[in-house]
Structures are given as structure tokens and as C-alpha cells.
C-alpha positions, 0 to 999 in steps of 0.5 A, a space after each residue: 660887242 661886250 666882253 662876253 662876246 669876245 675870245 675868252 682868255 682860256 681860248 687864247 691861252 689854248 691857241 697860244 699852246 697849239 699855235 705859238 711854235 707854228 707861228 714863230 716858224 712862219 714868222 722866222 721864214 718872213 723875217 729872216 731871223 729868229 729874234 724879230 720872229 720872237 718878238 712879233 709872235 709875242 706881239 701878235 699874241 698881245 694884239 689877240 688878247 687886246 682885240 675884241 674878237 668874237 668867240 667864233 673867230 677861235 674856229 680858224 686860229 691860224 688864219 686869225 693869227 696870220 691876218 694879225 702877224 701879216 700886219 705886224 710884219 708890214 709894220 716891222 718892214 715900214 719901221 725898218 725902213 724908216 730906221 735905215 733911211 734916217 741912219 743913212 741921213 745921220 751918217 752923212 752928218 758931221 761927227 760933232 752933229 751926230 745925235 746922241 742914242 737917246 736923241 736918235 731914239 727920240 727922233 726915230 719915235 717921232 718919225 714913226 708917228 709922223 709915218 703913221 699919220 701920213 698913211 692916214 691922210 687922203 693920197 692927194 694930202 699925202 702927195 702934195 705934203 711929200 712933194 713939198 717936204 722931200 722934193 722940195 717943190 714950191 706950191 706953185 710947182 705943186 699946183 701945176 704938176 697936180 693940176 689944182 689950184 694953189 688954195 687947193 695946195 695950201 688947204 692940203 698943206 695945212 691939213 698934213 701939217 696939222 696932223 704932223 704937228 698933232 702926232 709930234 705932240 702926241 709922241 712927245 707926251 
């Protein structure tokens, strides 16, 4: 689609003027606070501007904004759950091993990238990877539980680990 087919900037400006307050209130109800709501309202309009939305899509701006915002809310809660899990794990570390705030930020960014990568993997690959890495099962145990061959488990693990390494290197760059 050419840029001529996308929503013009003045249309986005008008949608912002007409619907920003409504979107902020909608997000505030979903998130329970105005700070996260303001951030996600901003991100919603950034995504709207970045998207190659057809000019006719502006006919139902609230539906479009809701669609974008719902995805951002899901991402917000997913990130929050990941942060909470990391904080709980970090709290169990001895004080001398507690990472600095800078290292924590790097760890969280890496975890976000790996989480996003895992969500792109086929369900079987993701299940095998999680059984290995989080349930502590060996490949033979996974093969038996998943009713697949050992070679299949190894192939899925190689795919998942490669994807995680690519995500890690992309987040470190």
C-alpha cells in the first residue's frame, strides 16, 4: 500500500483531538491507574501513526483505537507478569548477588525479547522448550510426555534455543 492510501496526518490529528480523552478513560478503567493509561494512550496513537491504515479506517476511529489499545494492554500485563516473576526470583538471591538496577533493566529487556520470541514459536516447540527449561525435564522425559521421538525433541529444542539466541543478540545490539 502506498503512503497515499494510508490515513493522512491531519486525520490522525483529528482522531487524537476527538478521542484521546475517551481512550485515556477507557484505558484507565482497564489498567486501574492514570499513569499507565497515559502511557498506553500515547503508544496507541504512535502505533496509529506508524500503521499503514487505509484512509477509510478512520470511519470507525474508536473501534480502531480500541483494537490497537487492547493489544497494548495485553502486552502491558504480559510485561508486568514477567517483571513480577523476575522480581520474585531476584528477591530470593542473597543480597551480595542482587543485580544492580542497570543489570536488572538489561535482564528484563532480554526476558521481554525471549518472551516475544517464544510467542512466535509453534505450540509444540514452545511446550518442549518450557518443559526443558522451566520444568527441568530431560529430553527423554519430554519425548515420553509429548509422545514424540527423542530426535523430534532435539529438533524442537534446537529451533527454540536458536530463536532465543537470536532474540538475545538483537536485544544486546
